[in-house]
C-alpha positions as CSV (number, residue, x, y, z in Angstrom):
1,M,-180.0,-3.4,38.5
2,L,-176.8,-3.1,40.4
3,D,-177.9,-0.2,41.8
4,Q,-181.2,-1.6,43.2
5,V,-179.0,-4.7,44.6
6,Q,-176.4,-2.0,46.2
7,V,-179.3,0.0,47.9
8,L,-180.9,-3.4,48.9
9,R,-177.7,-4.3,50.6
10,S,-177.2,-1.1,52.4
11,T,-181.1,-1.4,53.7
12,A,-180.0,-4.9,55.2
13,I,-177.0,-3.4,56.6
14,A,-179.4,-0.9,58.4
15,V,-181.7,-3.4,59.7
16,L,-178.6,-4.8,61.2
17,A,-177.7,-1.8,62.8
18,A,-181.1,-1.2,64.4
19,L,-181.0,-4.5,66.1
20,V,-177.9,-3.5,68.1
21,A,-178.6,-2.4,71.8
22,A,-177.5,1.2,72.7
23,A,-174.0,1.1,73.7
24,P,-173.1,1.8,77.6
25,A,-171.7,5.1,78.8
26,R,-169.3,5.3,81.6
27,A,-169.8,7.6,84.3
28,G,-169.3,11.1,83.3
29,N,-168.5,10.4,79.3
30,W,-168.5,8.1,76.5
31,S,-166.5,5.0,76.5
32,T,-163.4,4.5,74.8
33,P,-162.1,3.2,72.6
34,A,-165.3,4.3,71.0
35,A,-165.8,1.1,68.9
36,G,-164.5,-1.2,71.2
37,G,-161.4,-3.5,70.7
38,S,-159.9,-4.7,67.4
39,A,-161.5,-7.7,66.0
40,S,-158.5,-8.7,63.7
41,G,-155.8,-8.0,66.2
42,D,-154.5,-5.4,63.6
43,P,-154.5,-1.8,64.5
44,E,-157.9,-0.7,63.0
45,V,-159.5,2.5,62.3
46,L,-163.0,3.6,61.2
47,L,-163.7,6.8,59.2
48,T,-166.6,9.1,60.3
49,F,-167.8,12.4,59.0
50,D,-170.0,15.0,60.8
51,D,-172.5,17.9,59.9
52,G,-173.2,17.2,56.2
53,P,-174.3,16.7,53.7
54,N,-172.7,20.0,52.2
55,P,-173.3,19.9,48.4
56,R,-169.8,21.8,48.0
57,T,-167.5,19.5,49.6
58,T,-169.4,16.1,50.6
59,G,-169.4,14.8,46.9
60,K,-165.6,15.3,47.0
61,V,-165.3,13.3,50.0
62,L,-167.4,10.5,48.6
63,D,-165.3,10.4,45.3
64,I,-162.0,9.9,47.6
65,L,-163.7,7.4,49.4
66,A,-165.1,5.6,46.3
67,A,-161.8,5.6,44.4
68,R,-160.3,3.2,47.5
69,Q,-163.3,1.3,48.2
70,I,-163.7,2.8,51.9
71,S,-166.9,3.1,53.1
72,A,-167.8,5.2,56.3
73,V,-170.3,6.5,58.7
74,F,-171.7,10.0,57.8
75,F,-173.5,11.7,60.9
76,L,-176.1,14.1,59.1
77,T,-177.8,17.2,60.4
78,G,-181.5,17.4,59.8
79,R,-181.2,21.2,58.7
80,R,-179.5,20.5,55.4
81,F,-183.0,19.0,54.3
82,E,-185.4,21.7,55.6
83,N,-184.8,23.9,52.4
84,P,-187.3,23.0,49.7
85,A,-184.6,23.2,47.2
86,A,-182.4,21.0,49.1
87,L,-181.9,18.5,45.9
88,Q,-178.1,17.7,46.1
89,P,-178.3,16.8,50.1
90,R,-181.0,14.2,49.0
91,A,-179.1,13.0,46.1
92,L,-176.1,12.8,48.2
93,V,-177.8,10.5,50.9
94,K,-178.7,8.5,48.1
95,R,-175.3,8.0,46.7
96,M,-173.9,7.3,50.3
97,L,-176.4,4.4,50.8
98,R,-175.8,3.1,47.3
99,E,-172.0,3.3,47.7
100,G,-172.3,1.5,51.0
101,H,-171.8,3.9,53.7
102,V,-173.9,4.0,56.8
103,I,-175.7,7.4,57.6
104,A,-176.6,8.4,61.3
105,N,-178.0,11.2,63.1
106,H,-176.2,14.4,64.3
107,T,-179.2,16.2,65.7
108,M,-181.0,19.1,63.6
109,T,-179.1,22.2,64.1
110,H,-176.3,20.8,66.1
111,M,-176.9,22.2,69.4
112,Q,-175.6,21.7,72.6
113,L,-177.8,19.2,74.2
114,C,-176.7,19.1,77.7
115,A,-177.6,23.0,78.1
116,G,-181.3,24.5,77.9
117,E,-184.6,22.6,78.0
118,P,-185.0,18.8,77.9
119,E,-187.7,19.2,75.6
120,L,-185.8,21.2,73.0
121,A,-182.7,18.6,73.2
122,A,-185.6,15.7,72.5
123,R,-186.8,17.7,69.7
124,E,-183.4,18.2,68.1
125,I,-183.0,14.2,68.1
126,D,-186.2,13.3,67.0
127,Q,-186.7,15.7,64.2
128,A,-183.6,15.0,62.6
129,R,-184.4,11.1,62.8
130,S,-187.7,11.7,61.4
131,I,-186.0,13.6,58.6
132,L,-183.3,11.1,57.9
133,E,-185.1,8.2,58.1
134,A,-187.9,9.6,55.6
135,E,-184.8,10.5,53.3
136,A,-183.2,7.3,53.5
137,G,-186.3,5.0,53.6
138,M,-184.9,2.9,56.3
139,P,-184.0,3.0,60.2
140,V,-181.4,5.3,61.4
141,P,-180.3,3.8,64.9
142,W,-176.9,5.6,65.2
143,F,-176.3,8.9,66.8
144,R,-173.7,11.1,67.7
145,A,-174.0,14.0,70.1
146,P,-172.6,17.6,68.9
147,Y,-169.6,18.3,70.5
148,G,-169.3,15.0,72.3
149,A,-171.8,16.3,74.8
150,W,-172.4,13.9,77.7
151,C,-174.9,14.1,80.7
152,P,-177.3,12.0,82.2
153,R,-180.3,13.1,80.9
154,L,-178.8,12.6,77.4
155,V,-177.6,9.1,78.1
156,D,-181.5,8.6,79.3
157,M,-182.8,10.1,76.2
158,I,-180.7,7.9,73.8
159,G,-181.5,4.9,75.7
160,A,-185.1,5.8,75.5
161,R,-185.2,5.8,71.9
162,G,-183.0,2.6,71.1
163,L,-180.3,4.8,69.8
164,T,-176.5,3.8,69.7
165,H,-174.2,6.6,70.3
166,I,-171.1,6.4,68.4
167,Y,-168.4,8.6,69.7
168,W,-164.7,9.1,68.6
169,D,-160.8,8.7,69.8
170,I,-158.9,10.7,67.0
171,D,-160.1,14.6,66.5
172,P,-157.9,16.8,64.4
173,Q,-160.3,19.7,64.9
174,E,-160.0,20.6,61.3
175,W,-163.3,22.6,61.7
176,R,-161.5,24.8,63.9
177,T,-157.9,25.4,62.4
178,G,-159.1,25.1,58.6
179,S,-155.8,23.5,58.0
180,A,-155.4,20.5,56.0
181,K,-151.6,20.2,56.8
182,A,-152.4,20.3,60.5
183,T,-155.2,17.8,60.0
184,E,-152.9,15.3,58.3
185,K,-150.2,15.8,60.9
186,R,-152.4,15.2,63.9
187,V,-154.2,12.0,62.3
188,T,-150.8,10.4,61.2
189,W,-149.2,11.2,64.4
190,A,-152.1,9.4,66.3
191,L,-152.1,6.6,63.6
192,R,-148.4,6.1,64.0
193,R,-149.0,5.3,67.5
194,L,-152.2,3.5,67.4
195,E,-152.8,0.0,69.0
196,G,-155.9,-1.4,68.7
197,R,-158.9,0.5,67.3
198,A,-160.0,4.1,66.9
199,I,-162.8,6.1,65.5
200,I,-161.4,9.2,63.4
201,L,-163.5,12.1,63.5
202,L,-163.5,14.6,60.4
203,H,-165.9,17.0,58.9
204,D,-167.3,16.3,55.2
205,T,-168.3,20.0,55.4
206,K,-164.5,21.4,55.2
207,S,-162.5,22.0,52.5
208,A,-159.6,21.3,54.9
209,T,-161.1,17.8,55.2
210,V,-161.0,17.3,51.2
211,K,-157.6,18.1,51.0
212,A,-156.3,16.0,54.1
213,L,-158.0,13.0,53.5
214,P,-156.4,11.7,50.7
215,K,-152.8,12.4,52.1
216,I,-154.1,10.7,55.2
217,L,-155.1,7.8,53.3
218,D,-151.8,7.7,50.9
219,W,-149.7,7.8,54.5
220,I,-151.7,4.7,55.6
221,D,-150.8,2.9,52.4
222,A,-147.0,3.9,52.8
223,E,-147.1,3.1,56.3
224,N,-148.8,-0.6,55.6
225,A,-146.1,-1.2,53.2
226,K,-143.3,-0.4,55.5
227,R,-145.1,-2.5,58.2
228,V,-145.3,-5.7,56.0
229,K,-141.8,-5.5,55.0
230,A,-140.9,-5.4,58.5
231,G,-143.2,-8.2,59.9
232,R,-145.5,-5.8,61.5
233,R,-149.2,-5.6,61.7
234,P,-150.9,-3.1,59.1
235,I,-153.4,-0.5,60.0
236,R,-156.6,-2.0,58.9
237,I,-159.4,0.5,57.7
238,L,-162.7,-1.0,59.1
239,G,-165.7,-0.6,56.9
240,A,-168.8,0.8,58.3
241,P,-171.0,-1.8,57.0
242,D,-168.5,-4.6,58.8
243,Y,-168.5,-2.7,61.8
244,A,-172.3,-2.9,62.0
245,L,-172.3,-6.4,61.3
246,E,-169.7,-6.9,64.0
247,L,-171.8,-5.6,66.9
248,I,-174.6,-8.0,66.4
249,G,-175.1,-11.9,66.8
250,P,-175.4,-14.4,64.3
251,D,-179.1,-14.7,64.7
252,A,-179.6,-10.9,63.7
253,I,-177.2,-11.6,60.7
254,S,-179.4,-14.6,59.2
255,E,-182.6,-12.6,59.7
256,A,-180.8,-9.5,57.6
257,R,-179.6,-12.1,55.1
258,A,-183.4,-13.6,54.9
259,L,-184.6,-9.9,54.3
260,A,-182.2,-9.1,51.6
261,D,-182.8,-12.3,49.9
262,D,-186.5,-12.1,49.9
263,A,-186.1,-8.4,48.7
264,L,-183.8,-9.5,45.8
265,S,-186.3,-12.3,44.8
266,V,-189.2,-9.6,44.5
267,L,-186.9,-7.5,42.5
268,A,-185.9,-10.5,40.2
269,G,-189.5,-11.5,39.7
270,G,-190.6,-7.8,38.9
271,L,-188.0,-7.4,36.4
272,A,-188.7,-11.1,34.9
273,S,-192.4,-10.0,34.7
274,A,-191.6,-6.7,33.0
275,L,-189.6,-8.6,30.1
276,P,-191.4,-9.4,26.9
């Protein structure tokens, strides 16, 4: 029953996110700060992970987040689900949703969308969206362009599909260095100086991420203890569902709550009818 309630909650969150209008882009690049200004007035960070799910590493990232009750955004690639034996990626998606994370579209094969034929770029977006929505059983309206690519045609494609592009502010490039130590150092250096809000880009497909993530979270805990003692604002980790709720108005929130209440009523009725 608990798992079903959590899935319904995640479904309601996805519906909320689907109602968000696509974020505008600046001329020549995606807007920053990528998640807008801080809602609380505290320094805020949103964790995001690209390129998965990878059966060897994604589960370990989920374990770390679950232990700290943190929800994130996972930008998934459609190619991970093309293999008929891709049972583990499918199970990981179900776990993500069950544990309150938000999944998003990162294309089929992680190609550069601003090079080559426009039809190929469109197919990369559309095929991945179709696969991810089938796997999740819900809308997948958030999107991140591989390499952070920006061009007018891509902006038009995203807008025409009602997608919201989610860029980033802190990129330790652990995919390139392969170094957990360098990843931790680059992220904590940026967080120490953070004012307002930032989206952190990591990759749940990399062992460097698995090793660096708990150290980064430990650093935030220790830093916050110092800040509270000194009367300074702590660093707040923004949950992905909270960010989705923040982006929309009260009317949409009421609509999603009604959807969740109706779904729970149907579930409760079904359980009651099954009892002797």
